[in-house]
Backbone bond lengths (Angstrom), bond angles and torsions (degrees), N, CA, C in turn:
res aa  C-N    CA-C-N  psi(-1)  N-CA   C-N-CA  omega(-1)  CA-C   N-CA-C  phi
1 X - - - 1.459 - - 1.526 109.48 -
2 X 1.318 116.16 136.36 1.456 122.40 179.20 1.524 108.74 -120.86
3 X 1.324 115.90 127.29 1.462 121.94 177.14 1.517 108.32 -119.79
4 X 1.325 116.21 119.67 1.462 121.30 -175.75 1.529 110.36 -89.94
5 X 1.320 115.35 137.44 1.464 123.45 173.35 1.523 106.95 -110.58
6 X 1.358 118.27 94.62 1.465 120.24 -174.99 1.522 111.91 -63.93
7 X 1.321 115.68 149.21 1.461 121.04 -178.81 1.519 111.55 -56.74
8 X 1.355 116.62 -41.29 1.464 119.20 -174.97 1.528 113.32 -79.83
9 X 1.344 117.12 -1.09 1.467 120.45 176.42 1.525 111.85 -95.12
10 X 1.317 117.44 -7.47 1.460 120.85 -179.62 1.530 110.78 -68.67
11 X 1.336 115.24 155.15 1.455 119.28 174.12 1.522 110.37 -68.49
12 X 1.327 116.50 140.82 1.462 121.86 -176.71 1.519 110.31 -120.38
13 X 1.323 115.83 130.29 1.457 122.39 177.93 1.526 107.45 -128.83
14 X 1.328 116.48 130.68 1.465 121.17 -177.82 1.537 110.00 -120.48
15 X 1.330 116.68 76.89 1.461 119.53 176.53 1.524 110.69 -72.93
16 X 1.326 115.85 173.04 1.467 120.03 -178.22 1.516 112.02 -62.17
17 X 1.348 117.37 -26.91 1.470 119.84 -175.68 1.525 113.83 -86.88
18 X 1.362 118.73 -8.83 1.467 117.80 -179.51 1.497 114.09 162.77
19 X 1.331 115.93 -132.04 1.460 122.91 -173.11 1.523 109.23 -146.25
20 X 1.348 116.29 140.05 1.460 121.31 175.01 1.513 108.84 -132.61
21 X 1.334 116.38 134.90 1.468 122.44 172.28 1.519 107.34 -116.34
22 X 1.343 116.41 121.99 1.457 122.91 -176.61 1.530 110.38 -102.60
23 X 1.324 117.57 123.05 1.464 120.29 171.88 1.523 111.28 -75.95
24 X 1.363 116.05 -28.28 1.462 121.65 -178.28 1.527 109.67 -129.64
25 X 1.337 115.63 163.64 1.461 120.82 178.12 1.525 110.01 -50.89
26 X 1.328 115.19 134.20 1.464 119.59 -178.53 1.520 108.18 -161.40
27 X 1.340 116.98 133.21 1.456 120.21 179.02 1.516 111.47 58.66
28 X 1.333 115.76 -125.91 1.470 120.45 -179.75 1.520 112.71 -81.89
29 X 1.334 118.01 -5.84 1.458 120.68 179.38 1.522 109.81 -90.65
30 X 1.331 116.38 121.98 1.462 121.46 -179.27 1.522 109.51 -125.00
31 X 1.330 115.66 125.54 1.462 122.41 175.50 1.516 106.93 -136.66
32 X 1.320 116.94 106.33 1.467 120.71 -174.32 1.526 112.30 -65.86
33 X 1.330 117.92 -25.38 1.462 120.37 178.42 1.525 112.04 -81.40
34 X 1.327 116.67 -19.81 1.462 121.29 -178.62 1.523 109.37 -131.20
35 X 1.333 115.12 62.70 1.459 120.23 178.07 1.525 110.87 -86.07
36 X 1.317 116.86 -35.86 1.458 123.10 176.56 1.528 107.20 -168.12
37 X 1.328 115.92 171.65 1.463 121.49 171.82 1.509 106.79 -133.41
38 X 1.336 115.16 106.20 1.454 121.11 -172.30 1.524 109.48 50.74
39 X 1.328 120.08 -124.06 1.467 119.53 -177.75 1.529 113.01 -87.76
40 X 1.336 117.50 -0.78 1.463 121.01 176.96 1.529 108.57 -80.47
41 X 1.317 116.72 109.70 1.461 121.99 -173.17 1.515 113.03 -104.72
42 X 1.317 117.56 -25.74 1.462 121.21 -174.76 1.520 109.17 -140.20
43 X 1.322 115.68 132.78 1.467 120.86 173.10 1.520 106.67 -148.16
44 X 1.320 115.31 99.46 1.460 121.59 -176.18 1.518 110.58 -117.27
45 X 1.323 115.41 142.01 1.463 121.98 165.59 1.518 106.77 -108.22
46 X 1.332 117.36 125.13 1.454 122.04 -176.33 1.525 110.78 -121.68
47 X 1.313 114.80 145.41 1.461 121.80 168.81 1.524 107.18 -123.35
48 X 1.338 116.71 121.00 1.459 122.16 178.85 1.523 107.90 -106.71
49 X 1.323 116.16 123.81 1.460 120.74 -177.00 1.534 110.56 -68.56
50 X 1.341 117.16 159.23 1.469 120.23 -179.84 1.534 112.51 -55.87
51 X 1.333 115.04 143.50 1.465 123.04 175.90 1.528 112.19 54.10
52 X 1.344 115.83 43.05 1.461 121.58 -175.45 1.525 109.49 -139.01
53 X 1.338 115.65 152.43 1.467 122.13 176.18 1.520 109.74 -128.23
54 X 1.318 115.78 151.16 1.458 119.83 168.77 1.527 108.45 -72.72
55 X 1.334 118.54 159.47 1.469 119.39 173.53 1.533 110.24 -64.27
56 X 1.313 116.51 153.38 1.461 120.76 172.95 1.531 108.41 -67.56
57 X 1.316 116.01 129.83 1.461 119.87 179.20 1.521 109.43 -147.38
58 X 1.320 117.09 170.67 1.464 121.73 -170.95 1.526 111.06 -123.72
59 X 1.331 115.47 145.24 1.464 123.36 168.69 1.526 108.31 -126.71
60 X 1.318 115.10 159.90 1.460 119.78 172.05 1.522 108.44 -149.02
61 X 1.340 114.83 155.08 1.464 121.63 179.17 1.522 111.22 48.28
62 X 1.327 115.19 50.99 1.460 121.88 179.33 1.526 108.23 -149.00
63 X 1.331 116.00 141.42 1.469 122.39 175.97 1.530 106.74 -112.12
64 X 1.316 117.38 115.76 1.465 121.00 -171.82 1.528 110.30 -119.38
65 X 1.325 115.80 120.98 1.463 121.62 174.20 1.521 108.75 -104.72
66 X 1.330 115.62 127.00 1.465 122.67 179.57 1.521 109.43 -110.27
67 X 1.342 115.65 132.61 1.466 122.36 175.12 1.526 107.39 -119.13
68 X 1.328 116.73 125.26 1.456 121.43 179.49 1.532 108.93 -84.19
69 X 1.325 116.59 116.11 1.460 121.81 -178.84 1.527 111.96 -85.50
70 X 1.321 116.27 -37.40 1.472 121.14 -179.72 1.520 108.56 -148.49
71 X 1.333 116.23 144.13 1.451 120.74 176.02 1.517 112.86 82.60
72 X 1.326 115.64 -159.27 1.461 123.28 -177.67 1.521 108.89 -131.58
73 X 1.326 116.15 133.94 1.467 122.24 -178.35 1.517 110.11 -111.77
74 X 1.335 115.69 134.21 1.461 120.51 167.29 1.524 107.11 -110.24
75 X 1.322 115.84 123.85 1.460 120.53 -173.76 1.520 108.81 -116.13
76 X 1.324 116.37 113.66 1.457 122.45 175.33 1.533 108.04 -91.39
77 X 1.318 116.98 134.77 1.459 119.47 179.26 1.520 110.06 -142.13
78 X 1.327 116.18 173.30 1.450 122.02 -169.49 1.502 115.42 -88.65
79 X 1.326 118.41 32.61 1.463 120.66 179.10 1.527 112.20 -104.43
80 X 1.343 116.14 19.26 1.449 119.79 174.98 1.515 113.90 82.15
81 X 1.338 118.05 10.95 1.455 120.49 -179.49 1.530 108.74 -157.35
82 X 1.322 115.91 159.15 1.456 121.06 173.09 1.514 108.62 -92.02
83 X 1.318 115.90 143.39 1.453 118.58 176.24 1.519 109.42 -72.41
84 X 1.335 115.67 163.99 1.453 119.54 169.55 1.526 108.74 -63.72
85 X 1.315 115.39 159.50 1.457 118.93 173.95 1.523 109.10 -65.46
86 X 1.319 116.46 134.76 1.464 121.36 178.71 1.520 108.96 -98.26
87 X 1.338 117.97 118.76 1.462 120.97 179.94 1.525 110.81 -81.28
88 X 1.321 115.69 178.32 1.464 120.02 172.08 1.528 109.64 -54.97
89 X 1.318 116.62 132.35 1.468 125.91 -175.58 1.528 112.72 74.13
90 X 1.335 117.57 7.61 1.457 120.27 172.92 1.522 110.82 -77.67
91 X 1.331 115.38 153.80 1.463 122.15 -175.03 1.520 109.12 -128.56
92 X 1.316 115.52 139.63 1.466 120.01 170.43 1.521 109.14 -134.55
93 X 1.333 115.44 135.15 1.462 121.80 173.61 1.517 108.10 -111.93
94 X 1.329 115.99 122.17 1.459 121.93 173.83 1.527 108.37 -112.80
95 X 1.331 114.88 123.61 1.463 121.80 174.92 1.524 105.95 -102.88
96 X 1.335 116.31 106.34 1.456 120.51 -168.61 1.530 113.62 -77.08
97 X 1.331 118.19 -23.00 1.453 120.80 175.00 1.524 112.50 55.98
98 X 1.338 116.68 -131.27 1.461 121.28 -175.22 1.521 112.66 -71.85
99 X 1.328 117.60 -7.32 1.456 120.82 177.11 1.510 111.63 136.51
100 X 1.347 116.08 136.15 1.456 120.50 -177.66 1.523 108.74 -156.68
101 X 1.340 115.50 137.90 1.452 120.57 174.85 1.527 109.81 -84.58
102 X 1.330 114.94 152.67 1.465 118.12 174.57 1.521 109.56 -153.85
103 X 1.313 114.84 166.18 1.458 122.44 179.83 1.527 108.38 -151.84
104 X 1.331 116.32 134.40 1.456 121.98 -179.77 1.526 109.00 -106.81
105 X 1.342 116.02 133.07 1.462 120.99 -175.29 1.521 111.04 -129.99
106 X 1.314 114.55 145.66 1.452 122.47 171.12 1.519 106.98 -112.83
107 X 1.330 117.14 106.65 1.461 120.05 -175.44 1.522 112.71 -88.81
108 X 1.337 117.57 -1.97 1.461 120.27 176.21 1.525 109.43 -69.40
109 X 1.315 115.32 142.50 1.449 119.48 178.30 1.512 114.77 -87.26
110 X 1.343 116.75 -10.95 1.464 117.84 -174.85 1.522 114.94 -140.79
111 X 1.325 119.41 -2.26 1.463 121.57 -177.38 1.525 110.27 -123.53
112 X 1.323 116.54 132.24 1.457 120.88 175.46 1.523 109.86 -69.98
113 X 1.317 115.95 157.09 1.465 122.72 174.42 1.523 107.72 -115.23
114 X 1.319 115.80 125.28 1.471 120.54 179.66 1.518 108.58 -118.55
115 X 1.324 116.53 136.57 1.459 120.26 -175.74 1.516 111.18 -146.97
116 X 1.334 114.37 160.31 1.465 122.68 172.27 1.521 108.22 -114.73
117 X 1.344 116.35 140.81 1.466 121.22 176.49 1.531 108.81 -126.19
118 X 1.325 115.84 126.11 1.455 123.21 175.87 1.525 108.21 -110.82
119 X 1.323 118.05 120.87 1.458 121.62 -179.75 1.517 111.38 -117.70
120 X 1.331 117.49 121.31 1.463 121.69 179.40 1.529 109.61 -115.69
121 X 1.327 115.24 150.16 1.453 121.92 178.37 1.528 108.41 -81.04
122 X 1.328 119.01 126.43 1.468 120.38 -178.68 1.521 111.71 -70.89
123 X 1.319 115.25 157.54 1.468 119.81 178.69 1.514 111.17 -70.49
124 X 1.341 117.89 -29.49 1.459 122.64 177.62 1.525 108.92 -124.45
125 X 1.338 118.40 122.20 1.467 119.58 179.35 1.527 111.08 -74.10
126 X 1.344 114.44 168.21 1.459 120.36 176.39 1.511 112.62 80.25
127 X 1.322 115.03 -162.79 1.455 121.09 -179.13 1.518 111.58 90.18
128 X 1.331 117.17 168.60 1.464 121.38 -179.13 1.521 112.00 -76.04
129 X 1.330 116.40 156.04 1.453 120.81 173.80 1.518 111.05 -72.81
130 X 1.322 115.59 149.72 1.464 121.43 178.45 1.521 109.31 -143.24
131 X 1.320 116.32 153.20 1.464 121.73 177.46 1.515 109.90 -136.45
132 X 1.341 116.14 139.97 1.455 122.36 176.18 1.522 108.15 -137.77
133 X 1.325 117.22 132.07 1.464 122.78 175.92 1.525 109.08 -114.42
134 X 1.325 115.98 147.26 1.461 118.15 179.40 1.526 109.89 -163.26
135 X 1.315 115.88 150.65 1.463 122.87 168.18 1.520 106.82 -120.04
136 X 1.314 117.19 113.73 1.462 121.65 -177.34 1.527 110.41 -82.44
137 X 1.325 118.62 141.47 1.467 121.11 -179.57 1.529 111.91 -59.10
138 X 1.321 116.58 131.38 1.460 120.81 -176.40 1.523 112.13 -61.58
139 X 1.346 117.08 -33.50 1.469 118.96 -178.03 1.527 111.57 -66.31
140 X 1.323 117.20 -19.29 1.459 120.05 -178.85 1.517 114.14 -73.67
141 X 1.335 117.89 -13.68 1.471 120.95 179.83 1.528 112.97 -118.39
142 X 1.320 117.11 2.59 1.466 119.99 -179.40 1.524 109.14 -71.13
143 X 1.326 115.75 106.93 1.463 123.66 179.13 1.532 112.81 58.75
144 X 1.318 116.50 28.57 1.462 121.56 172.18 1.529 108.06 -155.62
145 X 1.320 115.58 164.53 1.450 121.52 -178.03 1.528 110.05 -85.73
146 X 1.324 115.22 129.21 1.462 122.25 178.32 1.526 108.19 -110.17
147 X 1.322 116.88 126.30 1.459 121.39 -177.85 1.531 109.58 -80.61
148 X 1.342 115.13 123.34 1.463 120.72 -178.74 1.521 112.85 -98.02
149 X 1.333 117.35 -43.48 1.467 121.66 -177.19 1.521 108.45 -143.18
150 X 1.344 114.82 142.95 1.465 119.92 -176.73 1.523 109.37 -155.51
151 X 1.342 117.56 167.14 1.467 119.95 179.24 1.518 114.28 -75.63
152 X 1.347 118.02 -12.99 1.468 120.13 -176.91 1.533 113.82 -125.35
153 X 1.329 117.63 3.43 1.459 120.26 179.12 1.514 114.53 69.19
154 X 1.326 117.49 21.32 1.464 120.65 -177.88 1.521 111.17 -67.30
155 X 1.330 115.75 157.04 1.472 123.47 178.54 1.527 111.97 53.73
156 X 1.335 116.57 35.48 1.463 122.74 177.59 1.533 112.74 63.99
157 X 1.328 116.61 23.61 1.458 120.93 178.31 1.520 110.57 -79.41
158 X 1.333 115.88 164.06 1.455 121.57 175.08 1.524 109.20 -74.75
159 X 1.310 115.70 143.95 1.461 121.92 -176.27 1.520 109.42 -94.87
160 X 1.340 115.90 124.11 1.467 119.05 173.90 1.521 111.07 -129.85
161 X 1.316 116.22 165.97 1.463 121.66 -175.10 1.503 113.06 -89.07
162 X 1.311 117.08 47.30 1.458 123.64 -179.99 1.523 108.55 -138.63
163 X 1.319 116.25 151.64 1.457 120.52 175.36 1.528 112.20 -78.90
164 X 1.321 117.13 -6.99 1.460 121.23 -179.22 1.527 111.16 -71.04
165 X 1.335 115.88 155.64 1.459 122.67 174.44 1.524 108.18 -126.18
166 X 1.334 115.56 128.42 1.458 120.99 -179.30 1.520 109.77 -110.16
167 X 1.339 116.12 125.87 1.459 123.14 -179.50 1.536 109.77 -118.69
168 X 1.330 115.70 161.34 1.453 122.11 171.65 1.520 108.09 -137.18
169 X 1.337 116.06 150.12 1.458 120.39 174.28 1.515 109.33 -143.43
170 X 1.329 115.80 144.26 1.457 123.12 174.95 1.530 106.70 -114.63
171 X 1.324 116.38 109.19 1.459 121.37 -170.00 1.521 111.78 -105.16
172 X 1.327 115.30 132.32 1.460 120.23 168.38 1.527 108.33 -74.14
173 X 1.317 116.35 160.05 1.454 120.05 179.36 1.529 110.42 -58.18
174 X 1.331 116.15 136.02 1.467 125.91 -179.01 1.531 113.43 73.96
175 X 1.320 118.26 0.64 1.465 119.75 177.58 1.526 109.99 -79.22
176 X 1.334 114.76 159.12 1.469 120.24 -174.44 1.523 109.65 -141.56
177 X 1.345 115.47 141.05 1.468 121.53 171.80 1.524 107.92 -132.14
178 X 1.334 115.75 152.23 1.463 121.50 179.51 1.519 109.58 -133.10
179 X 1.326 114.97 152.59 1.458 121.99 178.51 1.518 108.45 -140.21
180 X 1.336 116.40 122.20 1.462 120.71 174.75 1.521 109.33 -72.99
181 X 1.336 115.99 134.13 1.454 121.63 179.53 1.528 108.96 -110.91
182 X 1.334 118.35 117.73 1.464 120.61 -179.60 1.524 111.31 -59.69
183 X 1.301 116.07 153.16 1.456 120.96 179.11 1.523 110.11 -57.01
184 X 1.316 116.23 132.94 1.454 121.47 179.74 1.515 114.49 91.05
185 X 1.329 117.30 -9.60 1.471 119.75 179.15 1.525 110.04 -95.69
186 X 1.316 115.15 165.30 1.458 122.10 178.60 1.525 108.39 -131.48
187 X 1.322 116.02 179.12 1.466 119.65 179.13 1.514 109.35 -149.26
188 X 1.330 114.09 151.66 1.467 121.22 171.27 1.518 107.63 -121.95
189 X 1.332 116.03 131.78 1.469 122.60 177.32 1.523 108.29 -112.07
190 X 1.328 116.55 130.74 1.465 121.25 176.65 1.518 109.27 -127.31
191 X 1.335 115.85 121.80 1.463 121.10 -179.72 1.527 108.43 -92.05
192 X 1.317 116.80 121.16 1.464 121.62 178.98 1.520 111.95 -93.51
193 X 1.327 116.65 -37.34 1.465 122.14 177.76 1.520 109.07 -144.35
194 X 1.343 115.93 148.98 1.462 120.45 173.25 1.510 114.51 88.57
195 X 1.322 114.70 -152.06 1.468 122.50 -178.87 1.513 108.64 -150.72
196 X 1.338 116.59 133.40 1.461 121.56 178.13 1.521 109.80 -133.39
197 X 1.329 114.29 163.91 1.459 121.18 173.40 1.524 109.12 -118.46
198 X 1.324 115.10 136.74 1.466 122.56 173.55 1.520 106.68 -121.69
199 X 1.316 117.36 110.03 1.454 120.60 179.31 1.536 111.03 45.69
200 X 1.326 116.39 50.55 1.457 125.13 176.17 1.527 113.83 75.66
201 X 1.341 118.96 0.48 1.459 121.88 172.24 1.526 108.13 -89.52
202 X 1.329 117.32 124.43 1.449 120.80 177.80 1.512 111.59 -90.18
203 X 1.325 116.93 131.04 1.460 122.20 179.15 1.519 109.49 -122.41
204 X 1.341 115.83 131.70 1.451 122.34 178.12 1.527 109.80 -101.65
205 X 1.337 115.93 172.96 1.458 120.62 177.71 1.522 110.38 -55.88
206 X 1.322 116.37 130.80 1.457 122.31 -177.62 1.502 114.26 94.68
207 X 1.334 117.62 -19.14 1.464 121.23 178.32 1.530 110.55 -75.89
208 X 1.319 115.28 148.33 1.457 122.01 172.06 1.508 109.82 -127.30
209 X 1.327 117.08 165.86 1.459 121.37 178.84 1.515 109.70 -151.27
210 X 1.333 115.25 136.66 1.463 122.24 175.11 1.520 108.52 -100.41
211 X 1.325 117.14 131.03 1.463 122.87 178.58 1.522 108.90 -115.13
212 X 1.324 115.87 126.44 1.464 122.45 179.37 1.524 108.33 -130.41
213 X 1.329 116.68 134.97 1.469 122.80 177.98 1.519 112.20 59.49
214 X 1.317 116.18 37.62 1.465 121.69 173.95 1.529 107.52 -112.76
215 X 1.342 118.79 122.74 1.471 119.82 -176.60 1.517 113.99 -71.93
216 X 1.334 117.05 -25.76 1.470 121.21 -177.38 1.520 108.73 -139.09
217 X 1.309 115.93 138.12 1.460 122.17 173.12 1.522 107.60 -107.69
218 X 1.321 117.06 123.45 1.464 121.41 179.18 1.517 109.50 -124.60
219 X 1.325 115.82 125.67 1.458 122.78 178.03 1.520 108.97 -110.30
220 X 1.338 116.90 131.30 1.456 122.38 174.81 1.520 108.15 -124.99
221 X 1.327 117.40 124.46 1.460 121.45 -177.22 1.520 110.50 -85.16
222 X 1.330 115.95 126.45 1.462 120.98 172.60 1.528 110.91 -100.34
223 X 1.343 116.02 -5.58 1.460 124.94 168.72 1.528 106.81 -143.58
224 X 1.328 119.09 160.10 1.473 118.36 171.44 1.533 109.13 -55.62
225 X 1.326 117.26 130.30 1.464 120.73 -166.39 1.521 112.52 -140.17
226 X 1.334 115.12 149.42 1.460 123.62 169.94 1.530 106.70 -117.83
227 X 1.336 116.17 121.01 1.470 121.00 -171.40 1.524 109.84 -134.80
228 X 1.322 116.14 140.90 1.462 122.61 176.18 1.516 109.19 -112.05
229 X 1.336 116.36 140.39 1.465 122.59 -179.68 1.512 108.08 -128.81
230 X 1.317 116.83 124.56 1.452 122.36 179.67 1.525 109.02 -113.75
231 X 1.347 116.94 115.84 1.458 121.48 173.20 1.521 109.05 -83.55
232 X 1.324 116.30 130.48 1.455 121.27 -176.80 1.525 110.98 -129.43
């Protein structure tokens, strides 16, 4: 079964610093039908205006992977240091553990910063906060799935405290990738750019889809596309 979450159905928040689109309930946005999907608790697309920062705020018992879609992100967090600047296609994993404050900044004076954030609930709550930054080789996702985060750090992926696996792929037009889904598992697909088809369902940029009881996930690009796949 495939359930589509259209881009224009997401919750929209327009703070002074930019724009946020929530796939699931977050902050002041509440949607009882889309509170979470299995262990996927947060999926936000953010745009931070030039020379602007989000307010300092706190998370706990959440593992959040950020992918920079456009621009450069500076991420301040509560581990006693500032992260390196994250460029376009840069990745940061923050494991918030018992609780940690953070703030996202766009230090560019003329270019917006756009990013995606995936937040999963860890299998074990608590523990110390941790941060990991990385830029994955672009050739590793060209027309194939590249593993970004996993429970065991396999294939040079980032290690997080969840059984979920997060992949990304950059597809040329008419290219196709497939992923076998073990019995009892599910998947979430999020299209960041382009257009793809999943079993005859068309998804545009910003659209998401939940897959349940599907043995295989197959993505076919009808435009050059950037797509994220989360096994849950």
